[in-house]
N, CA, C and O atoms as a MOPAC input file, in Angstrom:
PM7 MOZYME 1SCF
protein

 N     25.00500 1   123.05700 1   -47.97000 1
 C     26.36600 1   122.71900 1   -48.32100 1
 C     26.80500 1   123.70000 1   -49.39300 1
 O     26.21900 1   123.78000 1   -50.47300 1
 N     27.81400 1   124.41600 1   -49.07600 1
 C     28.20600 1   125.46300 1   -50.00400 1
 C     27.10900 1   126.51700 1   -50.04600 1
 O     26.64400 1   126.97300 1   -49.00100 1
 N     26.70000 1   126.90100 1   -51.23100 1
 C     25.61600 1   127.87300 1   -51.38600 1
 C     24.30500 1   127.20700 1   -51.75100 1
 O     23.37600 1   127.88700 1   -52.18800 1
 N     24.20300 1   125.89500 1   -51.58400 1
 C     22.99400 1   125.15800 1   -51.95400 1
 C     21.98900 1   125.14000 1   -50.80800 1
 O     22.36500 1   125.05900 1   -49.63900 1
 N     20.71300 1   125.21500 1   -51.15500 1
 C     19.63700 1   125.00000 1   -50.19500 1
 C     18.90200 1   123.75000 1   -50.63100 1
 O     18.36900 1   123.69200 1   -51.73900 1
 N     18.87100 1   122.75100 1   -49.76800 1
 C     18.20700 1   121.49100 1   -50.07700 1
 C     16.93400 1   121.38500 1   -49.25700 1
 O     16.92000 1   121.72900 1   -48.07500 1
 N     15.86700 1   120.91100 1   -49.88000 1
 C     14.60000 1   120.70000 1   -49.17700 1
 C     14.11700 1   119.28900 1   -49.48400 1
 O     13.24800 1   119.10200 1   -50.33600 1
 N     14.67700 1   118.28900 1   -48.79400 1
 C     14.30200 1   116.90100 1   -49.07700 1
 C     12.85000 1   116.62800 1   -48.67800 1
 O     12.33600 1   117.19400 1   -47.71300 1
 N     12.21500 1   115.76100 1   -49.43100 1
 C     10.84800 1   115.34100 1   -49.12800 1
 C     10.86500 1   114.35500 1   -47.96200 1
 O     11.91700 1   113.82400 1   -47.60600 1
 N      9.71600 1   114.11600 1   -47.38200 1
 C      9.59800 1   113.15500 1   -46.29000 1
 C     10.15500 1   111.81100 1   -46.75200 1
 O      9.79300 1   111.31400 1   -47.81800 1
 N     11.03200 1   111.23300 1   -45.94800 1
 C     11.63100 1   109.94100 1   -46.26500 1
 C     12.92200 1   110.02600 1   -47.05100 1
 O     13.62900 1   109.02500 1   -47.16300 1
 N     13.25500 1   111.18000 1   -47.59800 1
 C     14.50400 1   111.33300 1   -48.33500 1
 C     15.66600 1   111.54200 1   -47.37500 1
 O     15.48600 1   111.99200 1   -46.24400 1
 N     16.85200 1   111.20800 1   -47.84500 1
 C     18.07000 1   111.36500 1   -47.05900 1
 C     18.98600 1   112.37500 1   -47.72900 1
 O     18.93800 1   112.56800 1   -48.94300 1
 N     19.81200 1   113.01200 1   -46.92900 1
 C     20.82300 1   113.93000 1   -47.44000 1
 C     22.16700 1   113.49200 1   -46.87600 1
 O     22.31000 1   113.34100 1   -45.66200 1
 N     23.14000 1   113.28800 1   -47.73500 1
 C     24.48900 1   112.92300 1   -47.31100 1
 C     25.33900 1   114.18700 1   -47.30000 1
 O     25.46300 1   114.87700 1   -48.31200 1
 N     25.91500 1   114.47800 1   -46.15700 1
 C     26.82500 1   115.61300 1   -46.03300 1
 C     28.22100 1   115.03400 1   -45.83500 1
 O     28.52000 1   114.49700 1   -44.76900 1
 N     29.07700 1   115.13700 1   -46.84800 1
 C     30.41200 1   114.54900 1   -46.75000 1
 C     31.23200 1   115.16300 1   -45.61200 1
 O     31.03100 1   116.31900 1   -45.24000 1
 N     32.14200 1   114.38000 1   -45.07500 1
 C     33.02400 1   114.85100 1   -44.00400 1
 C     33.78700 1   116.08500 1   -44.45800 1
 O     34.25200 1   116.15400 1   -45.59600 1
 N     33.91400 1   117.05200 1   -43.56900 1
 C     34.70000 1   118.24700 1   -43.85000 1
 C     33.96500 1   119.34600 1   -44.58700 1
 O     34.53600 1   120.41000 1   -44.82300 1
 N     32.70600 1   119.11900 1   -44.96100 1
 C     31.94100 1   120.12600 1   -45.69600 1
 C     31.20800 1   121.02400 1   -44.69800 1
 O     30.46500 1   120.53400 1   -43.84800 1
 N     31.41800 1   122.33300 1   -44.80200 1
 C     30.68600 1   123.26400 1   -43.94400 1
 C     29.21000 1   123.20800 1   -44.29300 1
 O     28.84300 1   123.14700 1   -45.46600 1
 N     28.36000 1   123.23000 1   -43.26200 1
 C     26.92000 1   123.14600 1   -43.50400 1
 C     26.13400 1   123.66500 1   -42.30300 1
 O     26.65400 1   123.76400 1   -41.19100 1
 N     24.89900 1   123.98600 1   -42.55200 1
 C     23.94500 1   124.37800 1   -41.52300 1
 C     22.66200 1   123.63500 1   -41.81800 1
 O     22.28700 1   123.47800 1   -42.98000 1
 N     21.98100 1   123.17100 1   -40.77400 1
 C     20.71200 1   122.46500 1   -40.97900 1
 C     19.63600 1   123.05300 1   -40.07200 1
 O     19.91900 1   123.52600 1   -38.97100 1
 N     18.41100 1   123.01300 1   -40.55400 1
 C     17.27100 1   123.40800 1   -39.73900 1
 C     16.03100 1   122.73400 1   -40.29300 1
 O     15.98100 1   122.37800 1   -41.47000 1
 N     15.03900 1   122.56200 1   -39.44800 1
 C     13.78400 1   121.97000 1   -39.89400 1
 C     12.77800 1   123.07400 1   -40.20000 1
 O     12.74400 1   124.10000 1   -39.52100 1
 N     11.97200 1   122.85700 1   -41.21200 1
 C     10.91200 1   123.81200 1   -41.53500 1
 C      9.55900 1   123.27900 1   -41.08600 1
 O      8.52900 1   123.90400 1   -41.33800 1
 N      9.55600 1   122.13000 1   -40.42500 1
 C      8.32600 1   121.49700 1   -39.95700 1
 C      7.80000 1   122.18300 1   -38.70400 1
 O      8.57300 1   122.58700 1   -37.83600 1
 N      6.49600 1   122.30900 1   -38.61900 1
 C      5.88800 1   122.84900 1   -37.39900 1
 C      5.55000 1   121.73100 1   -36.42100 1
 O      5.15700 1   121.99600 1   -35.28500 1
 N      5.70200 1   120.47400 1   -36.86000 1
 C      5.36700 1   119.33400 1   -36.00300 1
 C      6.60300 1   118.58200 1   -35.52800 1
 O      6.47300 1   117.54800 1   -34.87200 1
 N      7.78500 1   119.06900 1   -35.84000 1
 C      9.01400 1   118.41600 1   -35.41300 1
 C      9.60800 1   117.54700 1   -36.50100 1
 O      9.04200 1   117.39700 1   -37.58300 1
 N     10.74500 1   116.98500 1   -36.19600 1
 C     11.43300 1   116.12900 1   -37.15500 1
 C     12.33500 1   115.16900 1   -36.39800 1
 O     12.54900 1   115.31800 1   -35.19500 1
 N     12.86200 1   114.18300 1   -37.11400 1
 C     13.81000 1   113.22300 1   -36.54100 1
 C     15.09500 1   113.29900 1   -37.34400 1
 O     15.08000 1   113.34400 1   -38.57500 1
 N     16.20000 1   113.31300 1   -36.62900 1
 C     17.50500 1   113.39100 1   -37.26600 1
 C     18.29700 1   112.14900 1   -36.89600 1
 O     18.36100 1   111.77100 1   -35.72600 1
 N     18.89400 1   111.52300 1   -37.88100 1
 C     19.74400 1   110.35400 1   -37.65600 1
 C     21.13900 1   110.68100 1   -38.16300 1
 O     21.30800 1   111.16500 1   -39.28200 1
 N     22.12300 1   110.41400 1   -37.33800 1
 C     23.50600 1   110.71100 1   -37.68800 1
 C     24.30500 1   109.41900 1   -37.76900 1
 O     24.06800 1   108.47800 1   -37.01300 1
 N     25.24000 1   109.38900 1   -38.68200 1
 C     26.16500 1   108.26800 1   -38.77300 1
 C     27.56100 1   108.81700 1   -39.01600 1
 O     27.74700 1   109.74800 1   -39.80100 1
 N     28.52800 1   108.23900 1   -38.34400 1
 C     29.90200 1   108.69600 1   -38.48000 1
 C     30.80400 1   107.51100 1   -38.77200 1
 O     30.65400 1   106.44000 1   -38.18400 1
 N     31.73300 1   107.71200 1   -39.67700 1
 C     32.71800 1   106.68700 1   -39.97900 1
 C     33.94100 1   106.93800 1   -39.09900 1
 O     34.48600 1   108.04100 1   -39.08400 1
 N     34.36100 1   105.92300 1   -38.37600 1
 C     35.49500 1   106.04400 1   -37.46700 1
 C     36.73800 1   105.48800 1   -38.14400 1
 O     36.74000 1   104.36200 1   -38.64000 1
 N     37.78600 1   106.28600 1   -38.15700 1
 C     39.05500 1   105.81700 1   -38.72800 1
 C     39.79400 1   105.01600 1   -37.67900 1
 O     39.84800 1   105.40200 1   -36.51100 1
 N     40.36600 1   103.89000 1   -38.10100 1
 C     41.13400 1   103.04200 1   -37.17100 1
 C     42.51700 1   102.80500 1   -37.68900 1
 O     43.30800 1   102.11600 1   -37.04500 1

């Protein structure tokens, strides 16, 4: 996010606010799990 590089530990979460440019990748050689949540405007 921005010019930051985040390396969360196992079990940690990262919140990426809506509208923020970002790139994500895993550094694990054994894979990873990604969970997404979106807020829907009504």
